C-alpha positions as CSV (number, residue, x, y, z in Angstrom):
1,M,0.0,0.0,0.0
2,K,2.4,2.7,-1.3
3,I,1.8,6.4,-1.0
4,I,2.2,7.8,-4.5
5,F,3.2,11.3,-5.3
6,R,3.3,13.6,-8.4
7,S,2.1,17.1,-9.5
8,A,-0.9,19.1,-10.7
9,A,-4.4,19.9,-9.7
10,L,-6.9,17.6,-7.8
11,F,-8.7,15.3,-10.2
12,Y,-10.4,11.8,-10.5
13,L,-8.6,9.1,-12.5
14,G,-11.8,7.4,-13.9
15,F,-11.0,4.8,-16.4
16,N,-13.7,6.3,-18.8
17,L,-11.8,9.6,-18.8
18,T,-11.5,11.1,-22.3
19,V,-7.9,11.7,-23.0
20,I,-6.7,14.7,-25.1
21,A,-5.6,13.3,-28.5
22,Q,-1.9,12.9,-28.7
23,A,0.7,11.4,-31.1
24,Q,0.8,7.5,-30.0
25,P,4.3,5.9,-30.2
26,S,4.5,2.7,-32.1
27,N,5.6,-0.6,-30.5
28,A,8.9,0.1,-32.3
29,N,9.4,3.3,-30.6
30,L,8.5,2.5,-26.9
31,P,10.4,4.2,-24.3
32,K,12.9,2.3,-22.3
33,G,11.5,0.7,-19.1
34,Q,14.3,2.3,-17.1
35,D,13.2,5.5,-18.3
36,L,9.7,5.0,-17.3
37,L,10.8,4.0,-13.8
38,L,13.0,7.1,-13.6
39,N,10.0,9.3,-14.6
40,I,7.7,7.7,-12.2
41,E,10.5,8.4,-9.4
42,K,11.0,12.0,-10.6
43,N,7.2,12.8,-10.5
44,T,6.4,10.9,-7.2
45,R,9.0,11.5,-4.8
46,M,8.5,14.2,-2.2
47,A,11.4,16.5,-1.4
48,G,10.8,17.1,2.2
49,D,8.6,16.1,5.3
50,I,5.2,14.9,5.1
51,T,2.4,14.6,7.6
52,A,-1.0,13.2,6.8
53,H,-4.2,11.4,8.4
54,V,-4.6,8.1,6.9
55,S,-8.0,6.1,6.9
56,L,-8.0,2.4,6.2
57,T,-11.3,0.9,5.4
58,Q,-10.6,-2.9,5.5
59,Q,-13.2,-5.5,4.4
60,K,-12.6,-9.0,5.1
61,K,-14.8,-12.1,4.0
62,G,-16.7,-13.1,7.0
63,Q,-15.5,-10.5,9.2
64,G,-17.3,-7.4,8.0
65,I,-15.9,-4.0,7.8
66,K,-13.0,-2.5,10.1
67,Q,-12.2,1.2,10.1
68,I,-8.7,2.2,11.1
69,E,-7.4,5.8,11.6
70,M,-3.9,7.0,12.2
71,E,-1.7,9.9,12.2
72,F,1.4,9.6,9.9
73,H,4.7,11.7,10.0
74,R,7.6,11.0,7.8
75,R,11.1,12.3,7.4
76,D,13.3,10.9,4.4
77,S,16.4,12.7,5.3
78,D,17.2,10.0,7.8
79,N,14.5,7.3,6.9
80,S,12.2,8.2,9.8
81,F,8.5,7.8,10.4
82,L,6.0,7.7,13.1
83,I,2.5,6.2,13.1
84,A,0.2,7.1,15.9
85,M,-3.1,5.0,16.0
86,Q,-6.4,6.7,16.7
87,A,-9.0,4.0,15.9
88,P,-10.4,1.5,16.6
89,E,-10.5,1.6,20.3
90,S,-8.5,-1.5,20.9
91,E,-5.5,0.1,18.9
92,K,-5.9,3.7,20.2
93,G,-2.6,4.9,21.9
94,N,-0.6,2.3,20.2
95,G,2.0,3.3,17.6
96,Y,5.1,2.6,15.4
97,L,8.4,4.4,15.2
98,R,11.1,4.0,12.7
99,V,14.5,5.9,12.8
100,G,17.2,4.7,10.4
101,E,17.4,0.9,10.4
102,N,15.5,0.7,13.8
103,F,11.8,0.0,13.8
104,W,9.7,-0.3,16.9
105,M,6.1,-1.1,17.9
106,Y,4.7,0.5,20.9
107,R,2.0,-0.9,23.0
108,R,-0.1,1.6,25.3
109,N,-1.3,-1.1,27.8
110,T,2.1,-2.4,28.7
111,R,4.0,0.9,27.8
112,T,6.7,-1.0,26.0
113,F,8.7,-0.7,22.7
114,Q,9.4,-3.8,20.8
115,H,11.7,-4.1,17.9
116,V,9.8,-5.6,14.8
117,N,10.6,-6.1,11.2
118,R,9.6,-3.7,8.3
119,D,7.0,-6.2,7.1
120,E,5.0,-5.9,10.5
121,N,1.4,-5.6,9.9
122,I,0.2,-2.1,11.0
123,G,-2.7,-2.1,13.6
124,G,-3.8,-5.4,12.7
125,T,-4.5,-4.3,9.0
126,D,-3.1,-5.6,5.7
127,A,-0.7,-2.5,5.7
128,Q,3.0,-3.1,6.5
129,G,5.6,-0.9,7.8
130,D,7.5,-1.0,4.6
131,D,4.4,0.4,2.9
132,F,4.9,3.7,4.6
133,E,8.6,4.1,3.4
134,D,9.9,6.0,0.4
135,R,12.3,3.9,-1.5
136,K,13.4,4.3,-5.3
137,L,11.6,2.0,-7.7
138,T,15.0,1.7,-9.7
139,E,16.6,0.3,-6.4
140,L,13.9,-2.2,-5.9
141,Y,12.9,-3.6,-9.4
142,A,14.3,-4.1,-12.9
143,V,12.5,-4.3,-16.1
144,E,11.4,-7.8,-17.1
145,K,12.6,-9.3,-20.4
146,D,11.3,-12.0,-22.6
147,T,13.2,-15.0,-24.0
148,A,14.5,-12.9,-26.9
149,G,15.8,-10.2,-24.6
150,A,13.2,-7.6,-25.4
151,E,11.7,-5.6,-22.5
152,K,8.3,-6.4,-21.3
153,I,6.5,-3.2,-22.0
154,R,3.6,-2.6,-24.6
155,L,1.0,-0.1,-25.4
156,D,-2.6,-0.8,-23.6
157,S,-5.3,1.1,-22.3
158,L,-7.6,1.3,-19.3
159,G,-10.9,2.3,-20.7
160,K,-10.1,5.2,-22.8
161,V,-7.0,6.1,-21.0
162,A,-3.7,5.4,-23.1
163,I,-1.1,3.6,-21.0
164,Y,2.1,1.8,-21.0
165,R,2.0,-1.7,-19.4
166,L,5.4,-2.4,-17.9
167,E,6.4,-5.7,-16.3
168,V,9.2,-5.8,-13.6
169,K,10.9,-8.1,-11.3
170,A,12.6,-7.6,-7.9
171,K,16.4,-6.9,-7.6
172,A,16.1,-6.3,-3.9
173,R,15.2,-9.1,-1.4
174,D,13.0,-7.1,1.0
175,V,10.2,-6.2,-1.5
176,D,6.4,-7.0,-0.8
177,Y,6.1,-9.0,-4.0
178,P,8.9,-10.3,-6.6
179,K,6.9,-9.5,-9.8
180,K,4.7,-6.6,-10.6
181,T,3.0,-5.1,-13.7
182,Y,2.5,-1.3,-13.7
183,F,-0.1,0.4,-15.8
184,I,1.2,3.9,-16.4
185,R,-0.5,6.8,-18.1
186,R,1.4,7.9,-21.3
187,D,0.6,11.5,-20.8
188,N,1.9,12.1,-17.4
189,F,3.6,8.9,-16.1
190,L,1.0,8.4,-13.2
191,I,0.5,4.7,-12.0
192,L,-3.2,4.0,-12.4
193,K,-3.1,0.3,-11.5
194,E,-0.6,-2.2,-10.3
195,Q,-0.7,-5.9,-10.1
196,S,1.5,-7.8,-7.8
197,Y,2.5,-11.5,-8.3
198,A,4.3,-14.2,-6.3
199,Q,7.3,-15.9,-7.7
200,S,5.1,-18.6,-9.1
201,G,3.3,-16.0,-11.3
202,T,0.1,-16.2,-9.2
203,L,-1.8,-12.8,-9.0
204,M,-1.8,-11.9,-5.4
205,Q,-3.1,-8.2,-5.4
206,T,-4.4,-5.7,-7.6
207,A,-4.3,-1.9,-6.6
208,Y,-5.8,1.3,-8.1
209,A,-4.9,4.9,-7.6
210,L,-8.3,6.3,-7.6
211,K,-7.7,9.9,-7.0
212,Y,-4.7,12.3,-6.8
213,T,-4.0,15.7,-5.5
214,S,-1.0,18.3,-5.9
215,I,1.2,18.6,-2.8
216,S,4.4,20.8,-3.2
217,G,4.9,20.0,-6.9
218,R,4.2,16.4,-6.6
219,F,1.2,14.2,-7.1
220,I,0.0,12.2,-4.0
221,A,-2.7,9.4,-4.4
222,V,-5.2,10.5,-1.8
223,E,-7.6,7.5,-2.6
224,Q,-6.3,4.0,-3.3
225,L,-8.0,0.6,-3.4
226,F,-6.1,-2.8,-2.8
227,I,-7.9,-5.9,-3.7
228,D,-6.8,-9.2,-2.4
229,E,-6.7,-11.6,-5.4
230,F,-5.8,-14.7,-3.4
231,E,-8.4,-14.5,-0.7
232,K,-11.3,-13.4,-2.7
233,G,-13.6,-10.9,-0.9
234,N,-10.9,-9.0,0.9
235,K,-10.1,-5.5,0.2
236,T,-8.7,-2.2,1.8
237,K,-9.4,1.2,0.8
238,M,-6.9,4.1,1.8
239,N,-7.8,7.7,2.1
240,L,-5.4,10.5,2.9
241,S,-6.5,13.8,4.2
242,N,-4.9,17.0,6.3
243,I,-1.8,16.6,4.2
244,S,1.1,19.0,5.3
245,T,4.8,19.3,4.0
246,Q,5.9,21.7,6.7
247,K,9.0,20.8,8.5
248,I,8.5,18.3,11.3
249,A,9.9,19.0,14.7
250,P,12.8,16.5,15.6
251,E,11.1,15.4,18.9
252,I,8.2,13.8,17.0
253,F,10.5,11.0,16.0
254,T,11.4,9.9,19.6
255,K,9.9,7.3,21.8
256,P,8.9,9.9,24.6
257,Y,6.8,11.8,22.1
258,L,4.9,8.5,21.1
259,E,4.5,7.6,24.8
260,N,3.1,11.0,25.6
261,L,0.4,10.6,22.9
262,S,-1.2,7.8,24.8
263,K,-1.4,9.4,28.2
């Protein structure tokens, strides 16, 4: 559940959207896959700190709907972020803190911090700690190639939206999925859809970026939908609000600050 950034005014990315006519590249003149990944990075990475309210609406088959609310602070200069849980009541006062390579889970009831892995599930949801990080696509994935050595990139469309369809494979070990397919708008390099696969080729998750807004010269996906393709009927919707890029006070990324929030 990655937070996606880029720039321009707020708009919906409906797949019936009419696209302004533009010159369409032929398959022989497709861009390099690496260039597409670099364009996505250039357009989506924040230059400074970010604070936001995160709402997750999680639906699991046979369990109904669960609403999760949290405050999120991230400072990329030293790979720090803080998550303070606000709802449901059973999670209120709990939190997560990452500073550099250290990642802790805080529990209000015991007032203790515990070292956890980056793939720790946040507040009992499908979201994991590494979903809240900002890492370069080009460091995580390489463009997939076919048996002839050609890059797996082709022209496609979602409804009336012209896209590039790009297949990638992991080159880092600590990724959420080893294979992905990105559906990227040709006109502005926004990721509209992402399919994630197991090593076997089984489709595990489909994610949609439904709504974007402009924040400090970047796009941020303020509404995303994640569909579990393995356990049918499970899905999570993520909404971001109250977004700020003002510099975050250093004391926020500390254990005492997180402890004081639960008092």
